[in-house]
VODREN-397142 format. One record per residue: x, y, z of N, C-alpha, C in turn; residue in one letter. Coordinates in steps of 0.001 Angstrom, whole numbers. Atoms other than C-alpha are relative to their C-alpha. Layout:
% VODREN-397142
n.east|n.north|n.up|ca.east|ca.north|ca.up|c.east|c.north|c.up|rest
X|Y|Z|X|Y|Z|X|Y|Z|A .
...
% end
This chain:
% VODREN-397142
n.east|n.north|n.up|ca.east|ca.north|ca.up|c.east|c.north|c.up|rest
-588|715|-1138|8153|-54233|-59834|-1082|-831|692|M .
1004|817|-676|6266|-57198|-58306|-93|345|1480|P .
170|-234|-1435|4825|-56848|-54806|854|-975|800|L .
-758|1035|-679|6416|-60132|-53724|800|-790|-1014|L .
-847|849|859|9318|-61995|-55284|802|-937|890|E .
-744|1011|-736|10745|-65220|-53894|1068|-553|-907|V .
-1148|414|819|14206|-66218|-55128|760|-1130|686|Q .
-827|1134|-405|15801|-69638|-54676|-135|-326|1496|N .
287|192|-1417|14124|-70288|-51316|171|-1465|403|L .
-182|1348|-592|15225|-73332|-49247|-401|95|1469|F .
80|137|-1438|14172|-74461|-45813|496|-1408|376|N .
-693|1197|-447|15446|-77340|-43723|-703|-1301|-409|Q .
730|1268|130|12686|-79884|-44335|-460|-308|-1417|H .
631|386|1262|11000|-79616|-47715|259|962|-1155|I .
-96|-937|1110|11356|-76413|-49776|1393|-35|-631|L .
-1279|112|698|14039|-76652|-52447|-21|922|-1221|K .
-232|-883|1146|14979|-73758|-54722|-1302|543|-595|D .
1298|-537|424|11563|-72068|-54900|163|1433|-486|I .
-48|-1350|529|11256|-68988|-57123|-1336|327|-702|S .
1194|-477|680|8212|-66995|-58259|-204|1470|357|F .
333|-1368|-344|6665|-63516|-58172|-1507|178|23|K .
1418|-343|-85|3286|-61985|-57333|-131|1485|-276|V .
210|-1408|351|2127|-58760|-58960|-1022|653|918|E .
955|-724|-838|206|-56084|-57088|-1423|-180|-523|E .
1400|149|349|-3535|-56720|-57060|-315|-1304|-736|G .
203|1241|716|-3130|-60229|-58531|55|-1181|979|K .
20|1209|-830|-3555|-63785|-57219|852|-1085|-623|T .
-760|1164|393|-1037|-66590|-57435|-598|-1219|692|L .
516|1249|-553|-2711|-69978|-56967|1107|-1028|139|G .
-1030|990|-262|-511|-72619|-55403|-671|-1356|166|I .
639|1307|-3|-1470|-76239|-56109|1032|-1108|147|V .
-854|1164|-175|-74|-79656|-55317|-663|-943|998|G .
586|980|-889|-934|-82824|-53454|418|275|1451|E .
-357|-107|-1404|-802|-83127|-49678|1467|-370|187|S .
-1402|259|-219|2795|-82927|-48532|919|632|-1026|G .
-850|-592|1040|3997|-80916|-51506|744|1255|480|S .
-716|-1150|-552|5071|-77979|-49328|-753|1310|-92|G .
770|-1221|200|2248|-75475|-49915|-56|855|1276|K .
117|-742|-1257|1646|-74506|-46281|1377|384|542|T .
-1378|-316|-419|5367|-74685|-45477|488|1235|-715|T .
-414|-1184|781|5993|-72168|-48252|-668|1251|548|L .
713|-1148|-548|3310|-69841|-46857|633|474|1317|A .
-591|-353|-1310|4807|-69961|-43349|1400|549|-157|L .
-1357|-502|232|8326|-69418|-44712|-46|1433|-504|A .
113|-1358|530|7248|-66312|-46639|-315|998|1098|I .
350|-844|-1140|5733|-64888|-43441|1069|-9|1089|L .
-1097|151|-975|8948|-65836|-41609|-502|-557|1331|R .
485|671|-1191|6966|-67955|-39163|750|-1306|244|L .
-935|1115|-148|9390|-70835|-39786|1326|459|-631|I .
-1295|-448|514|13129|-70491|-40489|247|-461|-1434|P .
-468|395|1333|14673|-70587|-43965|1516|-106|31|I .
-1443|187|41|18169|-71759|-44818|684|1025|-918|L .
-565|-994|899|18820|-69528|-47799|-1070|415|-1012|K .
930|-573|953|17162|-67528|-50549|-460|1373|436|G .
490|-1360|-292|15437|-64138|-50677|-1533|42|-75|K .
1425|-302|14|11925|-62996|-49841|-97|1505|-152|I .
43|-1428|277|11531|-59594|-51480|-1446|488|40|L .
1339|-585|-118|8455|-57671|-50351|139|1492|-238|F .
-178|-1396|427|8152|-54298|-52093|1480|347|-96|Q .
-1441|-117|259|11817|-54785|-52986|848|35|1275|N .
-731|107|-1267|12801|-55155|-49302|202|-1471|330|Q .
-299|1404|-303|14554|-58433|-48471|-319|-290|1459|D .
421|344|-1358|12838|-59962|-45429|729|-1199|563|L .
-513|1318|-374|14882|-63142|-45303|927|9|1205|S .
-982|-30|-1114|17473|-61991|-42753|-377|999|1100|N .
397|-988|-986|15475|-59489|-40706|-324|-665|1337|L .
367|476|-1348|15044|-59951|-36956|-1490|186|210|S .
1427|-151|-318|11604|-60204|-35348|-366|1464|161|D .
272|-1419|-200|11843|-56552|-34352|-16|731|-1340|K .
-73|-645|1311|12832|-55500|-37890|-1180|-394|-880|E .
1119|467|793|9968|-57576|-39335|-1327|660|405|L .
1272|-487|-554|7310|-55916|-37150|-709|1016|-905|R .
717|-968|846|6587|-52974|-39485|-646|-634|-1240|P .
545|654|1193|5890|-55432|-42333|-1185|-909|328|F .
1045|975|-374|3488|-57641|-40367|-1395|474|-396|R .
1357|-481|308|469|-55413|-40924|-320|-106|-1486|K .
203|70|1453|968|-55637|-44697|-2|-1431|-544|D .
-32|1399|409|1247|-59455|-44778|-820|-816|990|M .
911|702|-904|-1657|-61402|-43305|-335|-1376|-563|Q .
308|1370|402|-2908|-64993|-43409|-1417|-386|422|M .
1305|605|-282|-6310|-66705|-43604|212|-1511|72|I .
-271|1408|-218|-6245|-70250|-42237|-1156|-889|-438|F .
998|961|432|-8112|-73380|-43284|-1118|-177|1012|Q .
976|260|-1060|-9840|-73907|-39946|-328|1301|714|D .
294|-1307|-623|-11558|-70650|-38930|-182|-98|1505|P .
228|113|-1440|-12564|-71985|-35512|1315|-96|748|Y .
-1296|161|-651|-9004|-73000|-34675|817|1284|33|G .
-779|-1243|34|-7725|-69536|-35585|-652|1120|802|S .
691|-1012|-806|-10235|-67674|-33374|59|-382|1481|L .
-82|233|-1438|-9768|-67340|-29612|-1413|-199|557|N .
1352|251|-476|-12845|-68986|-28036|-395|860|1196|P .
308|-832|-1167|-12561|-66675|-25014|-251|1455|-368|R .
227|-1381|461|-12896|-63515|-27110|-1317|92|-749|M .
1172|-239|825|-16130|-62109|-28428|440|685|-1307|N .
-358|-533|1316|-16263|-60681|-31960|681|1364|97|L .
-615|-1311|-151|-15439|-57141|-30837|1476|-127|349|M .
-1380|150|-419|-12257|-58269|-29099|857|-632|-1077|K .
-718|658|1094|-11265|-60520|-32008|406|1018|-1064|I .
-283|-966|1061|-11531|-57675|-34515|800|1203|508|L .
-802|-1067|-582|-9953|-55153|-32130|1486|-368|38|E .
-1377|443|-249|-6816|-57252|-31714|1033|573|-946|E .
-1029|-581|890|-4959|-56139|-34889|263|1475|276|P .
-172|-1417|-266|-5586|-52489|-33977|729|229|1316|F .
-727|-99|-1283|-4338|-53045|-30406|1485|-174|-257|I .
-1421|250|297|-1077|-54448|-31785|648|1207|-700|L .
-521|-1191|642|-722|-51268|-33829|-133|1245|874|Q .
87|-1073|-1010|-1305|-49186|-30673|-1000|1103|-382|K .
1068|-947|353|-4481|-47531|-31968|-908|153|1234|I .
783|-281|-1216|-6620|-45893|-29248|-1301|-798|46|S .
1207|806|-191|-9662|-47687|-27821|-1180|551|-786|S .
1128|-594|693|-12174|-45237|-29242|119|-185|-1525|K .
-199|87|1448|-10663|-45262|-32733|-135|-1442|-497|E .
66|1371|482|-10338|-49026|-32940|-1442|-552|37|R .
1412|429|-21|-13991|-49555|-31917|-755|542|-1218|K .
604|-581|1199|-15020|-47225|-34710|418|-762|-1244|E .
-510|727|1153|-12814|-49097|-37173|-640|-1385|-96|K .
659|1309|-8|-14333|-52429|-36135|-1396|110|-588|V .
1358|-187|502|-17834|-51109|-36804|-24|302|-1498|K .
-118|-270|1444|-16690|-49879|-40233|282|-1271|-781|E .
-328|1261|671|-15401|-53370|-41046|-1209|-880|-247|L .
1074|985|-29|-18615|-55241|-40345|-759|-140|-1319|L .
792|199|1219|-20686|-54486|-43484|801|-539|-1182|P .
-826|513|1093|-17762|-55287|-45782|46|-1523|-20|L .
-153|1453|-128|-17791|-58867|-44525|-1309|-712|334|F .
1290|618|-230|-21506|-59499|-44145|-291|-264|1462|G .
213|150|-1435|-21457|-59065|-40357|-802|1193|503|L .
871|-1047|-524|-23856|-57029|-38237|416|393|1421|T .
-409|-470|-1320|-23338|-54926|-35079|-477|-857|1164|P .
535|811|-1096|-25504|-57235|-32970|842|-1256|236|D .
-855|1192|-177|-22894|-59964|-33462|1261|293|811|A .
-1264|-366|-654|-20120|-58037|-31695|154|-622|1392|L .
-79|585|-1360|-20974|-59549|-28291|36|-1537|-28|S .
18|1464|106|-21069|-63139|-29601|1410|-578|-15|K .
-1291|730|-39|-18314|-65748|-29204|55|-984|-1173|Y .
-156|840|1200|-16899|-68014|-31942|-963|-1177|-98|P .
861|1189|67|-19015|-71044|-30986|-1444|352|-395|H .
1362|-435|337|-22150|-68991|-31676|-179|305|-1491|E .
63|-295|1423|-21314|-68525|-35369|67|-1280|-825|F .
-122|1149|924|-21684|-70910|-38317|1392|-10|-607|S .
-1304|120|615|-18666|-72129|-40261|294|1115|-967|G .
-189|-1085|945|-19171|-69580|-43001|192|1336|670|G .
-148|-1246|-749|-19581|-66753|-40502|1379|80|653|Q .
-1327|0|-638|-16408|-67809|-38670|1091|321|-1029|K .
-1016|-313|992|-14471|-67697|-41919|-78|1471|-423|Q .
135|-1434|292|-15881|-64239|-42668|720|823|1084|R .
-677|-692|-1084|-14595|-63167|-39239|1505|-92|-166|I .
-1441|165|215|-11155|-64613|-39991|494|906|-1117|S .
-378|-862|1120|-11066|-62751|-43293|-48|1468|419|I .
105|-1381|-484|-12230|-59528|-41622|1212|362|864|A .
-1177|-281|-843|-9444|-59790|-39064|1249|151|-848|R .
-1166|-86|870|-6895|-60418|-41817|48|1312|-753|A .
56|-1254|788|-8097|-57299|-43706|-95|1236|869|F .
233|-1138|-887|-8445|-55071|-40638|995|1144|-247|A .
-1027|-1012|172|-5163|-53244|-41298|324|270|-1461|L .
-165|-232|1435|-5585|-53103|-45092|1339|-526|-524|S .
-1288|573|419|-2725|-55514|-45916|155|66|-1513|P .
-294|25|1427|-1032|-55508|-49292|52|-1422|-530|K .
-67|1411|373|-578|-59308|-49312|-753|-844|1011|L .
701|952|-866|-2924|-61975|-47930|283|-1403|-517|V .
-224|1407|332|-1989|-65645|-47877|-1186|-796|505|I .
1198|767|-341|-5095|-67848|-47947|310|-1469|-132|A .
-387|1409|-29|-4351|-71428|-46933|-1253|-889|66|D .
1200|849|108|-7239|-73676|-48106|-1187|648|733|E .
983|-731|-806|-9743|-71036|-46882|-1441|-490|-130|P .
1379|443|163|-12877|-72781|-48198|-151|-1526|59|V .
86|1468|75|-12037|-76488|-48012|-841|-629|1106|S .
767|532|-1116|-13803|-76945|-44656|-1476|419|-49|A .
1349|-565|55|-17027|-75284|-45832|-873|-762|-1002|L .
940|572|977|-20143|-76545|-47614|167|717|-1347|D .
-205|-540|1351|-20157|-75982|-51372|-678|1345|-186|V .
720|-1282|172|-22810|-73231|-51251|698|1136|735|S .
-708|-1019|-792|-20875|-71391|-48535|1349|316|-651|I .
-1267|-227|708|-17609|-71851|-50494|-176|1100|-1034|Q .
215|-983|1054|-19056|-69847|-53366|-126|1411|563|A .
151|-1310|-637|-20018|-66986|-51031|1346|550|438|Q .
-1302|-445|-502|-16560|-66841|-49467|939|336|-1148|I .
-841|-290|1155|-14794|-67006|-52830|-387|1313|-668|L .
449|-1271|576|-16929|-64179|-54160|412|1179|888|N .
-447|-1038|-922|-16107|-62161|-51032|1487|283|-199|L .
-1432|-159|177|-12387|-62788|-51532|306|771|-1284|I .
-214|-720|1242|-12556|-61610|-55125|-464|1456|68|R .
503|-1377|-177|-14637|-58543|-54204|994|835|786|K .
-967|-735|-809|-12085|-57547|-51562|1245|353|-821|L .
-1162|-301|878|-9276|-57782|-54133|-309|1172|-918|Q .
385|-1115|870|-11155|-55500|-56494|-70|1311|765|D .
163|-1215|-815|-11856|-53045|-53672|1319|550|503|T .
-1228|-435|-667|-8434|-52929|-52012|1269|-238|-817|F .
-1163|343|833|-6126|-54127|-54841|1018|-828|797|Q .
-820|893|-797|-4828|-56764|-52443|550|-1131|-879|T .
-567|1167|642|-2476|-59466|-53712|-244|-1225|856|S .
224|1255|-744|-3149|-63091|-52758|1003|-1054|-413|Y .
-514|1353|239|-1219|-66272|-52420|-1143|-917|443|L .
1180|789|-302|-4118|-68715|-52629|350|-1502|-144|F .
-368|1416|-41|-3390|-72317|-51593|-1264|-857|-35|I .
1150|910|49|-5834|-75053|-52567|378|-1277|-724|S .
-143|1241|742|-5948|-78681|-53638|-1094|-143|-1045|H .
1152|39|899|-9160|-77938|-55556|312|826|-1240|D .
-372|-683|1236|-8273|-77088|-59173|-1101|948|-469|I .
1089|-876|411|-11732|-75629|-59814|25|1320|762|S .
-105|-1217|-802|-11277|-73155|-56965|1161|872|-495|V .
-1175|-718|499|-7803|-72209|-58214|-321|686|-1330|I .
368|-584|1293|-9239|-71613|-61681|-832|1262|181|R .
904|-1122|-236|-11845|-69208|-60252|721|1234|523|Y .
-570|-1156|-706|-9556|-67008|-58166|1341|471|-547|V .
-1409|-287|301|-6075|-67084|-59763|225|757|-1289|S .
-512|-593|1221|-4204|-65025|-62320|1194|-802|-530|H .
-1106|883|337|-1082|-67220|-62264|-76|-1225|908|H .
37|1256|-773|-518|-70767|-60998|1416|-534|187|I .
-1284|619|-365|2461|-72340|-59229|-284|-1426|409|L .
212|1417|-282|2596|-76148|-59199|1187|-514|810|V .
-1042|539|-884|4533|-77727|-56305|-82|-1506|85|L .
-67|1444|-251|5679|-81316|-55881|1239|-289|834|Y .
-1079|326|-924|7797|-82506|-52956|969|1157|193|Q .
-804|-1184|-334|9011|-78994|-52248|685|657|-1155|G .
-604|-626|1186|10013|-78122|-55804|-1085|542|-917|R .
910|-540|998|8352|-75977|-58437|66|-861|-1260|V .
64|741|1254|7190|-78058|-61396|-343|922|-1173|M .
431|-887|1077|5509|-75292|-63389|-554|1293|578|E .
524|-1302|-354|4713|-71582|-63144|-518|621|-1294|Y .
615|-386|1265|2290|-70210|-65729|-1262|807|267|V .
1264|-709|-149|-678|-67936|-66312|-1149|-991|121|S .
1136|899|-202|-4056|-69392|-65352|-522|-567|-1310|R .
588|460|1253|-5397|-69561|-68896|894|-1007|-697|D .
-910|914|687|-2299|-71221|-70253|124|-1327|760|K .
-42|1233|-777|-2267|-73729|-67406|-1128|-951|-444|F .
1150|857|331|-5726|-74986|-68326|-57|-329|-1500|F .
-7|275|1434|-5116|-74810|-72079|1237|-731|-482|E .
-1250|495|559|-1491|-75804|-72423|1030|-329|1085|D .
-957|443|-1018|68|-77178|-69220|963|-987|-609|A .
-992|829|682|3301|-78900|-70143|746|-976|916|Q .
-674|954|-892|4476|-80745|-67045|-918|-1191|251|H .
826|1170|-258|3257|-84331|-66551|-749|59|1335|P .
689|-105|-1265|2421|-83553|-62945|-1189|954|-78|Y .
1126|-918|234|251|-80611|-64029|-1145|-755|-654|S .
1043|802|652|-1608|-83064|-66274|-724|-862|1024|H .
618|821|-1037|-2211|-85316|-63280|-1001|823|808|L .
900|-863|-783|-3738|-82403|-61329|-1225|366|-819|L .
1118|-391|853|-5884|-81370|-64274|-1007|-1116|-223|L .
911|1135|171|-7349|-84862|-64577|-1045|-81|1107|E .
948|9|-1110|-9125|-84187|-61272|-1206|886|-291|S .
1119|-863|346|-11392|-81618|-62968|-1195|-829|-469|L .
1181|744|468|-14978|-82848|-63477|-149|77|-1516|P .
216|59|1440|-15553|-83977|-67044|1236|204|-849|G .
-1220|-215|764|-11922|-83512|-68013|394|-1270|-696|K .
-363|1157|802|-10888|-85847|-70799|1312|274|-721|N .
-1302|-301|574|-7173|-85392|-71368|600|-1262|-597|R .
-665|1112|656|-5233|-87611|-73750|1444|-96|519|K .
-1328|98|-613|-2358|-88157|-71353|244|-1431|441|A .
-350|1328|-468|-502|-91324|-70444|-302|-122|1480|K .
317|224|-1390|-1417|-92897|-67127|1253|117|849|T .
-1124|-164|-905|842|-91867|-64262|-4|-1134|1039|L .
-110|1067|-982|2126|-94478|-61843|-318|532|1381|T .
220|-395|-1374|1348|-94461|-58140|1317|485|611|E .
-1190|-513|-679|3729|-92735|-55751|859|-1175|494|S .
-947|1020|-429|6830|-94809|-55016|964|623|988|I .
-831|-566|-1044|8728|-94194|-51803|1466|-377|-205|E .
-1416|217|309|12185|-94252|-53373|569|1301|-477|T .
-591|-1265|389|14540|-91354|-53794|837|-155|-1276|S .
-846|-26|1174|16334|-90419|-56997|865|1269|96|V .
-863|-1181|-5|19150|-87969|-57654|-468|1055|-1000|T .
455|-906|1022|17329|-86368|-60553|-1326|670|338|G .
1311|-640|-188|13745|-85112|-60963|-799|-727|1076|C .
735|613|-1092|11625|-85704|-57848|-1286|-698|-488|V .
1203|595|537|8687|-86624|-60078|265|-1194|-917|F .
-373|986|1039|10582|-89098|-62262|-644|-1366|218|A .
483|1358|-239|9363|-92279|-60570|-1510|-131|-242|L .
1421|40|329|5732|-91358|-61285|-266|410|-1441|R .
182|-614|1330|6290|-89917|-64755|39|-1040|-1103|C .
18|961|1091|5325|-91951|-67825|975|365|-1129|P .
-900|-451|1054|7778|-89935|-69951|1476|-71|387|Y .
-1363|-64|-541|10897|-90501|-67843|991|-742|-892|K .
-1143|648|633|14232|-91345|-69378|1132|-52|1005|Q .
-1109|143|-937|17573|-92141|-67789|452|1341|572|D .
-417|-1327|-438|18443|-88452|-67614|-875|519|1136|K .
929|-475|-1012|15341|-87786|-65519|331|-563|1375|C .
-339|653|-1263|16510|-90229|-62840|1303|508|583|L .
-1362|-338|-433|19984|-88784|-62663|275|1472|106|E .
-305|-1419|74|19846|-85052|-63371|-1239|829|388|V .
1105|-892|-378|17671|-82406|-61648|-271|951|-1152|I .
271|-890|1133|15897|-80478|-64428|117|1464|389|P .
-110|-1447|-221|16639|-76795|-64758|-1388|637|-35|E .
1262|-752|-27|13769|-74473|-63856|180|1172|-959|Y .
-289|-920|1091|13593|-72481|-67053|-1272|425|-733|R .
1140|-422|811|11287|-70587|-69388|11|-745|-1305|S .
144|615|1305|9954|-72132|-72576|310|1036|-1073|L .
-488|-921|1014|11295|-70608|-75749|-1093|884|-579|S .
1085|-789|611|7892|-69445|-77005|-735|883|1011|D .
683|-796|-1026|6812|-67884|-73685|921|175|1209|D .
-945|-202|-1114|9360|-66373|-71258|-664|42|1368|P .
722|-21|-1277|6643|-66149|-68559|-501|-1390|397|E .
403|1375|-296|5942|-69910|-68710|1241|-781|419|H .
-1190|658|-546|8495|-71630|-66450|-340|-1455|356|L .
236|1432|-221|8899|-75386|-66086|1283|-684|425|I .
-1154|805|-414|11222|-77879|-64394|-219|-1398|-575|A .
209|1296|658|11172|-80777|-66865|976|-110|-1160|C .
-946|198|1116|13755|-82232|-69254|-715|-102|-1335|H .
700|268|1253|11123|-83158|-71854|-1434|527|66|Y .
1375|-529|-145|8129|-80793|-71490|-867|-231|-1205|P .
819|221|1194|6979|-81234|-75089|-560|-1404|-34|Q .
474|1381|-3|6688|-84971|-74590|-1239|-170|897|R .
1158|78|-901|4126|-84324|-71861|-1292|260|-756|A .
1175|-274|794|1743|-83249|-74636|-340|-1143|-942|Q .
225|1070|997|2046|-86433|-76713|-1278|-762|265|D .
% end
């Protein structure tokens, strides 16, 4: 049984018929250009924005229709790491108060939560002398470590990381990514990891979900994505890898025109009349039931 399973999820603005699953202790990388719906999907899963229909199954419990009060017991098991660590930290709180906050919400006593905060520090490369400092006194990498520590304070089962290293220097990115992987090994945490950087996704993910204009284009294991991606949009994303030399046809620029069929059709070099008129079924490929794709002519994408 997967830890998280999303079935036919719609929201009012962008998400259209999203389905995927995340296994316990594994990472699903979510990729797509700006505006593809990655952050909207994350917020919808956490029920921070409304959804119109579909199911969000967390440990086989459907969260999609629960009230705020009914959702409260699940909040500690579903946490989020944001792109901008400074924006997610209260500038009026010192580190002790920031890390105490999750325990306060769970009504843990003052003495116990202070002990738990001190236990957290070494796991995230933080020291006790930092507890009296405020967010502006930390570097960007340290602030992100604090954000991650707060997200892990209650030992969540699922962490959604929304571009957690994109605002950091390259050397600091590597440290944070290694920390994220180490925490998964230690706690068997599952991740939804959102990034526009394909190299980062390759490093952290077990499976990959490709989004375009609120629809899933492809869902596949990491290795197969980099060896045998079959959707033309996946090929476009892969071309951003340094030194990548794919023999794929050139994709057109984005055209602000709607079609009744595939949302990617107007940029696709393989499009046919059917692509403009009929929405492709999101289906598995005959040779791999775990490789799902929304494309009328996936084999042509390899030509």
